[in-house]
MOPAC internal coordinates of N, CA, C and O (Angstrom, degrees):
PM7 1SCF
backbone

  N    0.0000 0     0.00 0     0.00 0    0    0    0
  C    1.4430 1     0.00 0     0.00 0    1    0    0
  C    1.5194 1   111.25 1     0.00 0    2    1    0
  O    1.2310 1   120.12 1   139.15 1    3    2    1
  N    1.3290 1   117.38 1   -40.85 1    3    2    1
  C    1.4602 1   120.93 1  -179.19 1    5    3    2
  C    1.5308 1   111.27 1   -65.90 1    6    5    3
  O    1.2310 1   120.17 1   144.20 1    7    6    5
  N    1.3216 1   117.28 1   -35.80 1    7    6    5
  C    1.4575 1   119.28 1   179.40 1    9    7    6
  C    1.5209 1   111.31 1   -67.09 1   10    9    7
  O    1.2310 1   120.34 1   147.71 1   11   10    9
  N    1.3276 1   116.95 1   -32.29 1   11   10    9
  C    1.4541 1   120.79 1   177.56 1   13   11   10
  C    1.5240 1   110.99 1   -64.63 1   14   13   11
  O    1.2310 1   120.52 1   140.13 1   15   14   13
  N    1.3226 1   116.61 1   -39.87 1   15   14   13
  C    1.4643 1   120.81 1   178.44 1   17   15   14
  C    1.5182 1   110.19 1   -67.06 1   18   17   15
  O    1.2310 1   119.64 1   138.04 1   19   18   17
  N    1.3162 1   118.29 1   -41.96 1   19   18   17
  C    1.4630 1   120.60 1   179.86 1   21   19   18
  C    1.5270 1   110.93 1   -66.60 1   22   21   19
  O    1.2310 1   119.89 1   145.43 1   23   22   21
  N    1.3256 1   117.81 1   -34.57 1   23   22   21
  C    1.4682 1   119.96 1   175.57 1   25   23   22
  C    1.5166 1   110.66 1   -63.11 1   26   25   23
  O    1.2310 1   120.71 1   136.35 1   27   26   25
  N    1.3250 1   116.25 1   -43.65 1   27   26   25
  C    1.4496 1   120.39 1  -179.84 1   29   27   26
  C    1.5246 1   111.24 1   -64.04 1   30   29   27
  O    1.2310 1   120.07 1   139.58 1   31   30   29
  N    1.3183 1   117.48 1   -40.42 1   31   30   29
  C    1.4549 1   120.94 1  -179.86 1   33   31   30
  C    1.5236 1   110.95 1   -68.65 1   34   33   31
  O    1.2310 1   120.00 1   141.73 1   35   34   33
  N    1.3281 1   117.60 1   -38.27 1   35   34   33
  C    1.4568 1   119.79 1  -178.29 1   37   35   34
  C    1.5341 1   111.66 1   -70.92 1   38   37   35
  O    1.2310 1   119.49 1   155.90 1   39   38   37
  N    1.2977 1   118.58 1   -24.10 1   39   38   37
  C    1.4590 1   120.74 1   179.06 1   41   39   38
  C    1.5227 1   112.08 1   -74.51 1   42   41   39
  O    1.2310 1   119.71 1   162.49 1   43   42   41
  N    1.3221 1   118.16 1   -17.51 1   43   42   41
  C    1.4531 1   121.49 1  -178.67 1   45   43   42
  C    1.5169 1   112.40 1  -100.30 1   46   45   43
  O    1.2310 1   119.80 1  -158.51 1   47   46   45
  N    1.3248 1   117.99 1    21.49 1   47   46   45
  C    1.4534 1   121.46 1   179.31 1   49   47   46
  C    1.5292 1   110.29 1   -70.11 1   50   49   47
  O    1.2310 1   121.33 1   -13.79 1   51   50   49
  N    1.3239 1   115.05 1   166.21 1   51   50   49
  C    1.4610 1   123.03 1   176.67 1   53   51   50
  C    1.5248 1   109.55 1   -58.09 1   54   53   51
  O    1.2310 1   120.42 1   -45.98 1   55   54   53
  N    1.3017 1   116.80 1   134.02 1   55   54   53
  C    1.4541 1   121.00 1  -177.13 1   57   55   54
  C    1.5205 1   110.19 1  -128.21 1   58   57   55
  O    1.2310 1   120.67 1   -48.50 1   59   58   57
  N    1.3187 1   116.33 1   131.50 1   59   58   57
  C    1.4610 1   120.55 1   177.65 1   61   59   58
  C    1.5277 1   110.38 1   -69.20 1   62   61   59
  O    1.2310 1   120.53 1   152.45 1   63   62   61
  N    1.3466 1   116.59 1   -27.55 1   63   62   61
  C    1.4668 1   119.44 1   174.65 1   65   63   62
  C    1.5248 1   110.15 1   -58.94 1   66   65   63
  O    1.2310 1   120.81 1   136.28 1   67   66   65
  N    1.3227 1   116.05 1   -43.72 1   67   66   65
  C    1.4566 1   120.69 1  -178.71 1   69   67   66
  C    1.5213 1   112.20 1   -63.11 1   70   69   67
  O    1.2310 1   120.49 1   141.19 1   71   70   69
  N    1.3224 1   116.67 1   -38.81 1   71   70   69
  C    1.4641 1   120.49 1   179.64 1   73   71   70
  C    1.5249 1   110.40 1   -65.23 1   74   73   71
  O    1.2310 1   120.22 1   132.33 1   75   74   73
  N    1.3252 1   117.19 1   -47.67 1   75   74   73
  C    1.4612 1   120.06 1  -179.82 1   77   75   74
  C    1.5270 1   111.53 1   -66.35 1   78   77   75
  O    1.2310 1   120.64 1   142.20 1   79   78   77
  N    1.3236 1   116.38 1   -37.80 1   79   78   77
  C    1.4564 1   119.74 1   179.83 1   81   79   78
  C    1.5275 1   110.93 1   -66.86 1   82   81   79
  O    1.2310 1   120.45 1   136.39 1   83   82   81
  N    1.3331 1   116.74 1   -43.61 1   83   82   81
  C    1.4534 1   120.88 1   177.39 1   85   83   82
  C    1.5290 1   110.67 1   -61.50 1   86   85   83
  O    1.2310 1   120.57 1   136.42 1   87   86   85
  N    1.3388 1   116.52 1   -43.58 1   87   86   85
  C    1.4581 1   120.70 1   178.84 1   89   87   86
  C    1.5284 1   111.11 1   -62.46 1   90   89   87
  O    1.2310 1   120.33 1   138.91 1   91   90   89
  N    1.3204 1   116.97 1   -41.09 1   91   90   89
  C    1.4686 1   120.52 1   179.24 1   93   91   90
  C    1.5210 1   110.53 1   -63.31 1   94   93   91
  O    1.2310 1   119.69 1   138.98 1   95   94   93
  N    1.3268 1   118.20 1   -41.02 1   95   94   93
  C    1.4571 1   120.57 1   179.61 1   97   95   94
  C    1.5270 1   111.83 1   -70.14 1   98   97   95
  O    1.2310 1   119.77 1   146.67 1   99   98   97
  N    1.3331 1   118.05 1   -33.33 1   99   98   97
  C    1.4692 1   120.48 1   175.40 1  101   99   98
  C    1.5281 1   109.96 1   -66.06 1  102  101   99
  O    1.2310 1   120.43 1   136.09 1  103  102  101
  N    1.3368 1   116.78 1   -43.91 1  103  102  101
  C    1.4676 1   120.21 1   177.02 1  105  103  102
  C    1.5238 1   110.11 1   -60.86 1  106  105  103
  O    1.2310 1   120.89 1   138.86 1  107  106  105
  N    1.3315 1   115.91 1   -41.14 1  107  106  105
  C    1.4649 1   120.79 1   178.31 1  109  107  106
  C    1.5286 1   110.65 1   -60.43 1  110  109  107
  O    1.2310 1   120.30 1   136.00 1  111  110  109
  N    1.3222 1   117.04 1   -44.00 1  111  110  109
  C    1.4607 1   119.51 1  -178.23 1  113  111  110
  C    1.5259 1   111.41 1   -66.24 1  114  113  111
  O    1.2310 1   119.97 1   139.48 1  115  114  113
  N    1.3442 1   117.66 1   -40.52 1  115  114  113
  C    1.4628 1   119.80 1   177.00 1  117  115  114
  C    1.5241 1   111.27 1   -65.95 1  118  117  115
  O    1.2310 1   120.27 1   141.25 1  119  118  117
  N    1.3202 1   117.09 1   -38.75 1  119  118  117
  C    1.4625 1   120.59 1   178.96 1  121  119  118
  C    1.5237 1   110.84 1   -66.49 1  122  121  119
  O    1.2310 1   120.12 1   140.30 1  123  122  121
  N    1.3218 1   117.38 1   -39.70 1  123  122  121
  C    1.4673 1   119.68 1   176.50 1  125  123  122
  C    1.5203 1   110.81 1   -64.67 1  126  125  123
  O    1.2310 1   120.38 1   140.58 1  127  126  125
  N    1.3276 1   116.88 1   -39.42 1  127  126  125
  C    1.4580 1   121.13 1   179.25 1  129  127  126
  C    1.5219 1   111.23 1   -63.32 1  130  129  127
  O    1.2310 1   120.59 1   140.49 1  131  130  129
  N    1.3310 1   116.48 1   -39.51 1  131  130  129
  C    1.4608 1   120.09 1  -179.19 1  133  131  130
  C    1.5286 1   112.74 1   -83.85 1  134  133  131
  O    1.2310 1   120.08 1   172.24 1  135  134  133
  N    1.3215 1   117.45 1    -7.76 1  135  134  133
  C    1.4595 1   120.99 1   176.73 1  137  135  134
  C    1.5108 1   114.56 1    89.06 1  138  137  135
  O    1.2310 1   119.38 1  -169.13 1  139  138  137
  N    1.3129 1   118.80 1    10.87 1  139  138  137
  C    1.4592 1   122.24 1   179.35 1  141  139  138
  C    1.5291 1   108.94 1   -91.55 1  142  141  139
  O    1.2310 1   120.87 1   -88.03 1  143  142  141
  N    1.3200 1   115.94 1    91.97 1  143  142  141
  C    1.4553 1   120.40 1  -173.37 1  145  143  142
  C    1.5276 1   113.44 1   -73.86 1  146  145  143
  O    1.2310 1   120.13 1   153.91 1  147  146  145
  N    1.3340 1   117.35 1   -26.09 1  147  146  145
  C    1.4732 1   119.32 1   178.91 1  149  147  146
  C    1.5299 1   110.89 1   -66.66 1  150  149  147
  O    1.2310 1   120.61 1   132.54 1  151  150  149
  N    1.3283 1   116.44 1   -47.46 1  151  150  149
  C    1.4703 1   120.22 1   178.64 1  153  151  150
  C    1.5158 1   110.09 1   -65.90 1  154  153  151
  O    1.2310 1   120.37 1   141.28 1  155  154  153
  N    1.3282 1   116.90 1   -38.72 1  155  154  153
  C    1.4687 1   120.31 1   179.25 1  157  155  154
  C    1.5212 1   110.61 1   -62.41 1  158  157  155
  O    1.2310 1   120.22 1   137.47 1  159  158  157
  N    1.3116 1   117.19 1   -42.53 1  159  158  157
  C    1.4610 1   121.10 1   178.89 1  161  159  158
  C    1.5188 1   112.38 1   -64.59 1  162  161  159
  O    1.2310 1   120.64 1   137.24 1  163  162  161
  N    1.3336 1   116.39 1   -42.76 1  163  162  161
  C    1.4671 1   120.00 1   178.25 1  165  163  162
  C    1.5296 1   111.33 1   -64.55 1  166  165  163
  O    1.2310 1   120.46 1   135.49 1  167  166  165
  N    1.3271 1   116.72 1   -44.51 1  167  166  165
  C    1.4668 1   119.82 1  -178.67 1  169  167  166
  C    1.5223 1   110.98 1   -66.42 1  170  169  167
  O    1.2310 1   120.32 1   138.50 1  171  170  169
  N    1.3215 1   116.99 1   -41.50 1  171  170  169
  C    1.4565 1   119.85 1   179.23 1  173  171  170
  C    1.5274 1   110.93 1   -65.92 1  174  173  171
  O    1.2310 1   120.39 1   138.23 1  175  174  173
  N    1.3239 1   116.85 1   -41.77 1  175  174  173
  C    1.4664 1   120.79 1   177.56 1  177  175  174
  C    1.5159 1   112.29 1   -63.42 1  178  177  175
  O    1.2310 1   120.28 1   141.20 1  179  178  177
  N    1.3335 1   117.06 1   -38.80 1  179  178  177
  C    1.4612 1   121.23 1   177.85 1  181  179  178
  C    1.5252 1   110.40 1   -65.22 1  182  181  179
  O    1.2310 1   120.27 1   134.98 1  183  182  181
  N    1.3263 1   117.08 1   -45.02 1  183  182  181
  C    1.4644 1   120.70 1   179.17 1  185  183  182
  C    1.5171 1   112.20 1   -63.69 1  186  185  183
  O    1.2310 1   120.77 1   137.89 1  187  186  185
  N    1.3200 1   116.14 1   -42.11 1  187  186  185
  C    1.4630 1   120.05 1   179.23 1  189  187  186
  C    1.5270 1   110.96 1   -67.03 1  190  189  187
  O    1.2310 1   120.34 1   141.99 1  191  190  189
  N    1.3270 1   116.96 1   -38.01 1  191  190  189
  C    1.4679 1   120.40 1   178.17 1  193  191  190
  C    1.5258 1   111.19 1   -64.84 1  194  193  191
  O    1.2310 1   120.66 1   139.33 1  195  194  193
  N    1.3343 1   116.35 1   -40.67 1  195  194  193
  C    1.4667 1   119.10 1   177.11 1  197  195  194
  C    1.5211 1   111.29 1   -63.07 1  198  197  195
  O    1.2310 1   120.34 1   140.24 1  199  198  197
  N    1.3131 1   116.96 1   -39.76 1  199  198  197
  C    1.4573 1   120.07 1   177.42 1  201  199  198
  C    1.5143 1   111.87 1   -62.71 1  202  201  199
  O    1.2310 1   120.86 1   139.95 1  203  202  201
  N    1.3284 1   115.96 1   -40.05 1  203  202  201
  C    1.4599 1   120.68 1   179.14 1  205  203  202
  C    1.5281 1   110.81 1   -66.49 1  206  205  203
  O    1.2310 1   120.59 1   136.26 1  207  206  205
  N    1.3424 1   116.48 1   -43.74 1  207  206  205
  C    1.4647 1   120.48 1   179.04 1  209  207  206
  C    1.5243 1   110.49 1   -62.85 1  210  209  207
  O    1.2310 1   120.51 1   139.47 1  211  210  209
  N    1.3155 1   116.62 1   -40.53 1  211  210  209
  C    1.4689 1   119.93 1   178.80 1  213  211  210
  C    1.5212 1   111.24 1   -64.12 1  214  213  211
  O    1.2310 1   120.53 1   139.51 1  215  214  213
  N    1.3195 1   116.60 1   -40.49 1  215  214  213
  C    1.4668 1   120.25 1   179.86 1  217  215  214
  C    1.5270 1   110.75 1   -64.82 1  218  217  215
  O    1.2310 1   120.44 1   136.62 1  219  218  217
  N    1.3291 1   116.77 1   -43.38 1  219  218  217
  C    1.4670 1   121.19 1   178.75 1  221  219  218
  C    1.5262 1   110.50 1   -63.86 1  222  221  219
  O    1.2310 1   120.21 1   138.57 1  223  222  221
  N    1.3318 1   117.20 1   -41.43 1  223  222  221
  C    1.4682 1   119.23 1  -179.21 1  225  223  222
  C    1.5217 1   111.18 1   -66.67 1  226  225  223
  O    1.2310 1   119.50 1   147.26 1  227  226  225
  N    1.3203 1   118.56 1   -32.74 1  227  226  225
  C    1.4587 1   120.18 1   177.55 1  229  227  226
  C    1.5217 1   111.62 1   -72.15 1  230  229  227
  O    1.2310 1   120.16 1   148.23 1  231  230  229
  N    1.3142 1   117.30 1   -31.77 1  231  230  229
  C    1.4744 1   120.33 1   176.33 1  233  231  230
  C    1.5300 1   110.10 1   -66.41 1  234  233  231
  O    1.2310 1   120.66 1   141.03 1  235  234  233
  N    1.3456 1   116.35 1   -38.97 1  235  234  233
  C    1.4561 1   120.78 1  -177.49 1  237  235  234
  C    1.5163 1   114.02 1   -77.82 1  238  237  235
  O    1.2310 1   119.96 1   169.94 1  239  238  237
  N    1.3511 1   117.68 1   -10.06 1  239  238  237
  C    1.4739 1   119.51 1  -179.26 1  241  239  238
  C    1.4912 1   112.26 1   -67.02 1  242  241  239
  O    1.2310 1   120.10 1   180.00 1  243  242  241

């Protein structure tokens, strides 16, 4: 039972994927606000791709 709790806690550690993904979504929101749809699309695609890569890497763990 204790190992299950430690596994759960270790999965919620600080992640560099999360930082880059959050930054990409912030850039996307500013680009949408300013009307620059090309930058917004690139930032949103980058953030979504990072989320997908993170999900795949967690499946393979």
